[in-house]
C-alpha positions in Angstrom: -8.9 26.2 -18.5 -10.9 24.4 -15.9 -9.2 22.1 -13.4 -11.2 19.2 -12.0 -10.2 16.9 -9.2 -12.2 13.6 -9.0 -11.9 11.8 -5.6 -13.4 8.6 -4.2 -12.7 5.5 -2.3 -10.4 3.0 -3.8 -12.3 0.6 -6.1 -15.4 2.8 -6.3 -14.9 3.3 -10.0 -13.6 6.9 -10.1 -11.0 6.0 -12.8 -13.8 4.6 -15.0 -15.9 7.7 -14.4 -13.0 10.1 -15.0 -11.9 8.3 -18.2 -15.5 8.3 -19.6 -15.8 12.0 -18.8 -12.5 12.7 -20.5 -13.6 10.6 -23.5 -16.9 12.4 -23.8 -15.3 15.8 -23.6 -12.5 14.9 -26.1 -15.0 13.5 -28.6 -16.9 16.9 -28.7 -13.6 18.8 -29.3 -12.4 19.7 -25.9 -8.6 19.6 -25.2 -8.4 17.4 -22.1 -5.5 16.3 -20.0 -6.2 13.4 -17.5 -3.7 12.9 -14.8 -3.8 9.6 -12.8 -2.7 10.3 -9.2 -2.7 6.7 -8.1 0.3 4.3 -7.7 -1.7 1.6 -9.5 -1.1 3.6 -12.7 -4.4 2.4 -14.3 -6.3 5.7 -14.6 -5.8 6.2 -18.3 -5.8 2.6 -19.7 -9.3 3.0 -21.1 -8.1 6.1 -23.0 -4.9 4.5 -24.3 -6.6 1.5 -25.9 -5.8 -0.7 -22.9 -2.1 0.0 -22.8 -0.1 1.1 -19.8 2.0 4.2 -20.3 5.4 5.0 -18.7 4.9 6.9 -15.5 6.4 10.1 -14.2 8.1 8.4 -11.3 9.6 5.7 -13.5 11.1 8.3 -15.8 12.3 10.4 -12.8 14.0 7.4 -11.4 15.8 6.6 -14.6 16.8 10.1 -15.8 16.2 12.6 -13.0 14.4 15.9 -13.4 17.0 17.4 -15.6 16.9 14.6 -18.2 13.2 14.3 -18.3 11.2 15.6 -21.3 7.4 16.1 -21.4 7.1 13.9 -24.4 8.2 11.0 -22.2 5.4 11.4 -19.8 2.5 12.9 -21.7 0.8 10.6 -24.3 -2.0 11.2 -26.8 -5.1 8.9 -26.4 -8.7 8.7 -27.3 -9.8 11.5 -29.7 -6.6 13.4 -29.0 -6.9 13.6 -25.2 -3.6 13.8 -23.3 -2.7 11.3 -20.5 -0.3 11.3 -17.6 0.3 8.5 -15.0 2.1 9.5 -11.8 3.0 5.9 -10.8 4.5 5.0 -7.5 6.9 2.8 -5.6 6.6 -1.0 -5.3 4.0 -2.0 -2.7 5.4 -1.9 0.8 8.3 0.4 0.1 8.7 4.1 -0.5 6.3 7.0 -0.2 3.5 7.3 -2.9 2.4 10.6 -1.4 5.9 12.1 -1.9 5.7 10.8 -5.5 2.5 12.9 -6.0 4.3 16.0 -4.7 7.2 15.4 -7.0 5.0 14.9 -10.0 3.3 18.3 -9.4 6.6 19.9 -9.0 7.9 18.5 -12.2 4.8 19.5 -14.2 5.1 23.0 -12.8 8.8 23.3 -13.6 8.3 22.0 -17.1 5.2 24.3 -17.7 3.1 21.3 -18.7 -0.3 22.7 -17.7 -1.2 25.8 -19.6 -4.3 27.6 -20.9 -3.0 27.5 -24.4 -2.7 23.7 -24.3 -5.8 22.5 -22.5 -9.4 23.4 -21.9 -9.8 20.9 -19.1 -7.5 19.1 -16.7 -8.9 16.1 -14.8 -7.1 14.7 -11.8 -8.0 11.1 -10.9 -7.1 10.8 -7.2 -7.2 8.0 -4.6 -9.3 9.4 -1.8 -9.0 7.0 1.1 -5.3 7.4 1.9 -4.6 9.7 4.9 -1.6 11.4 3.3 -0.8 15.0 2.5 0.6 14.0 -0.9 -2.8 12.8 -2.1 -4.4 15.9 -0.7 -2.4 18.2 -3.0 -5.1 18.3 -5.8 -7.5 19.7 -3.1 -5.4 22.8 -2.9 -6.7 25.8 -4.8 -3.6 26.4 -6.8 -4.1 23.0 -8.5 -7.9 22.5 -8.9 -11.0 24.7 -9.3 -13.7 22.1 -8.7 -13.9 18.9 -6.7 -16.2 16.0 -7.5 -16.5 12.8 -5.4 -17.5 9.4 -6.7 -19.5 7.4 -4.2 -22.1 4.7 -3.8 -24.6 3.8 -1.0 -22.1 1.4 0.6 -20.9 2.2 4.2 -17.2 2.5 3.4 -17.8 4.5 0.3 -19.9 7.1 2.1 -17.4 7.0 5.0 -14.5 7.8 2.6 -16.7 10.5 1.0 -17.2 12.2 4.4 -13.5 12.1 5.1 -12.7 13.7 1.7 -15.2 16.5 2.5 -13.4 17.1 5.8 -10.2 17.4 3.7 -11.9 19.9 1.4 -12.8 22.1 4.4 -9.3 21.9 5.8 -7.8 23.2 2.5 -9.9 26.4 2.2 -12.8 28.5 3.3 -14.6 28.9 0.0 -17.0 26.8 -2.0 -15.0 24.2 -4.0 -17.2 21.1 -4.3 -19.2 20.6 -7.5 -21.2 17.6 -6.3 -21.4 13.8 -5.7 -21.3 11.4 -8.7 -23.2 8.3 -7.7 -21.7 5.1 -9.2 -24.5 2.8 -8.0 -24.1 -0.8 -6.8 -27.7 -1.8 -7.1 -28.4 -1.9 -3.3 -32.0 -1.5 -2.2 -32.7 2.1 -1.3 -29.2 3.2 -2.4 -30.2 6.4 -4.2 -32.4 7.5 -1.3 -29.6 7.0 1.2 -27.1 9.0 -1.0 -29.7 11.8 -1.5 -30.3 12.0 2.3 -26.5 12.1 3.0 -26.1 14.8 0.3 -28.8 16.9 1.9 -27.2 16.6 5.3 -23.7 17.7 4.1 -25.1 20.4 1.7 -23.6 18.9 -1.5 -25.9 17.8 -4.4 -25.8 14.7 -6.4 -25.0 15.6 -10.0 -25.2 12.2 -11.7 -26.4 8.7 -11.0 -24.7 6.0 -13.0 -26.5 2.6 -12.9 -24.7 -0.7 -12.4 -24.2 -2.2 -15.9 -22.4 -5.0 -17.6 -21.4 -2.5 -20.3 -18.5 -1.3 -18.1 -17.0 -4.8 -18.1 -17.4 -4.9 -21.9 -15.8 -1.5 -22.1 -12.8 -2.7 -20.2 -12.5 -5.9 -22.3 -12.9 -4.1 -25.6 -10.7 -1.2 -24.4 -13.3 1.4 -25.6 -15.2 4.1 -23.6 -18.9 3.2 -23.0 -20.1 5.9 -25.3 -18.9 3.9 -28.3 -21.6 1.2 -27.8 -24.0 1.9 -24.9 -26.2 4.9 -25.8 -27.9 5.0 -22.4 -24.6 5.3 -20.5 -23.2 7.6 -23.2 -26.1 9.9 -22.6 -25.5 9.9 -18.9 -21.9 10.8 -19.3 -22.8 13.4 -21.9 -25.2 15.2 -19.5 -22.6 14.9 -16.7 -19.9 16.4 -19.0 -22.3 19.3 -19.9 -22.9 19.9 -16.2 -19.1 20.0 -15.5 -18.6 22.5 -18.4 -21.4 24.8 -17.4 -21.4 24.5 -13.6 -21.0 27.9 -11.9 -22.4 27.2 -8.4 -20.0 25.4 -6.0 -20.7 24.2 -2.5 -18.9 24.4 0.9 -19.6 21.1 2.7 -20.7 20.4 6.2 -19.2 16.9 6.8 -20.9 14.7 9.4 -19.6 13.7 12.8 -19.0 10.1 13.8 -22.4 9.6 15.5 -24.3 11.3 12.7 -22.7 8.9 10.2 -23.6 6.0 12.5 -27.2 7.2 12.7 -27.5 7.8 9.0 -26.2 4.3 8.1 -28.3 2.5 10.7 -25.4 1.4 12.8 -25.6 1.2 16.6 -24.8 4.5 18.3 -22.3 4.8 21.1 -23.9 3.4 24.2 -22.5 6.2 26.4 -24.1 9.4 25.2 -21.4 11.6 26.6 -20.5 12.1 22.9 -22.9 14.0 20.7 -22.9 14.6 17.0 -20.8 17.7 17.2 -19.1 17.9 20.6 -17.5 15.8 23.2 -17.1 16.8 26.8 -14.2 16.4 29.2 -13.7 17.6 32.7 -10.7 19.8 33.5 -10.6 20.4 37.2 -14.0 21.6 38.3 -14.9 22.9 34.8 -16.5 21.1 31.9 -14.9 22.0 28.6 -16.6 21.4 25.3 -14.5 20.8 22.2 -15.7 20.4 18.6 -15.6 16.8 17.4 -14.4 18.1 14.1 -12.6 21.4 13.8 -12.0 22.9 10.4 -9.2 25.3 9.9 -7.7 26.8 6.8 -4.6 24.9 5.6 -4.3 26.9 2.3 -0.8 28.2 3.1 0.4 25.2 5.1 3.0 22.7 4.0 1.3 19.6 2.3 3.1 17.3 4.8 1.0 18.7 7.6 -1.5 15.9 6.7 1.1 13.1 6.7 0.4 10.0 8.6 4.1 9.6 9.1 4.1 12.7 11.5 1.3 11.1 13.5 3.3 7.9 14.0 6.4 9.8 15.0 4.4 11.9 17.5 3.0 8.8 19.1 6.3 6.8 19.2 8.3 9.8 20.6 6.2 9.7 23.7 7.8 6.4 24.8 10.2 7.2 27.6 13.9 6.4 27.2 13.5 5.6 23.5 14.9 6.9 20.2 12.6 7.2 17.2 14.3 6.6 13.9 12.5 8.3 11.1 13.0 6.6 7.8 12.8 9.6 5.5 14.5 12.9 4.6 15.9 15.0 7.4 13.4 17.7 6.6 10.6 15.2 7.5 12.3 14.3 10.7 12.6 18.0 11.6 8.9 18.6 10.9 7.9 15.6 13.0 10.1 16.7 15.9 8.4 20.1 15.8 5.0 18.5 15.8 5.9 16.1 18.6 7.0 19.1 20.8 3.8 21.0 19.9 1.8 17.9 20.8 3.5 17.8 24.2 2.7 21.5 24.9 -1.0 21.0 23.9 -1.2 18.0 26.2 0.2 20.1 29.0 -2.2 23.0 28.4 -5.1 20.6 28.1 -4.5 18.3 31.1 -2.3 20.3 33.3 0.2 17.5 33.5 3.8 18.0 32.3 5.4 14.9 30.7 9.0 15.9 30.8 10.3 13.3 28.4 8.0 14.5 25.7 9.2 18.1 25.6 12.4 17.4 23.5 12.0 13.8 22.2 15.1 12.2 20.6 14.3 11.8 16.9 16.9 10.7 14.3 16.7 10.4 10.5 17.9 7.8 8.0 18.8 10.8 5.8 17.1 9.7 2.6 17.1 12.1 -0.3 13.7 13.2 -1.7 14.2 10.9 -4.7 15.2 7.9 -2.7 12.2 8.4 -0.4 9.8 7.8 -3.2 11.3 4.4 -4.0 12.3 2.9 -0.6 15.8 3.5 0.5 16.5 0.2 2.3 20.3 0.8 2.4 19.8 4.2 4.1 17.7 2.5 6.8 20.2 -0.3 7.4 23.0 2.2 7.8 21.0 4.4 10.2 20.1 1.4 12.4 23.8 0.3 12.5 
């Protein structure tokens, strides 16, 4: 069984790409499971004849883990492929990243992903959310190969570069299969993508042209291989590449200035910063620090990449304040530990001791893990009172 994680900026077309890969593989006899790891729960619509399927989190909310059966969350689609949608909370409430973690835990507990059931598992993952939950498919125990869908647009390449940084953070071995270019028809687009690919050491493995056939596909609720032979041939070649690829790549993501130079934006006027290092004076010495430092996070808790922790660390530095963490007590404890570590790093780096940061007052609204996914407004109101 081969496990593929497909990442990309929101709206770049990764669900369309993932679904057409799944459709192509299923049509030639592969047993494929596609898992949509996006709160929009629209990853598998093309494979389910345009219909939305019940999500893992909806079933979890209604019946709990104990009352949940795999038949309620795994559905058969195009040419016998299997489909799962993670789902998520209502916009503005709850934690979608925690939902992703819960989904993986449920599938593991239920023994849903096994070699005797599937030849290929494809994770369709939102890639421009800075959250440890969405980074879970990057971890080696869940995926073997990572592909990134991109275009020649600034924000798409920017998101691609951030995803490559995440790949480095979650291991020290080659994991990337390549870039899949979903072209927008911009002048010089392919040349720009190829240049970027050469700089980061990751090849482009497919170039999908802009086509009205994708709109027709969405309207008719059929994969493009059913009526567009040119696009069908492209997805067929891409699928063959995925099946047979044995060489993987360890990326070298670009620094901020390198990205600015590549994309033709104005560089920083003050050239104190360079592509790879920035300088700061500590006493009489000049210390150089990498602009981007990669370190293995293979054995770390997934929440180490949570934006929640960053917010708590910043707020806890306000003197004479209490930071109320709206989440489980475990998250508050992790955030407290990180805030203390941040204070110690600040002291070792600057030589200044900020006494009120050493043991910041942090409290929790004591949400359960299940409540955290969906919001927990009552917990928050009680904690504030």
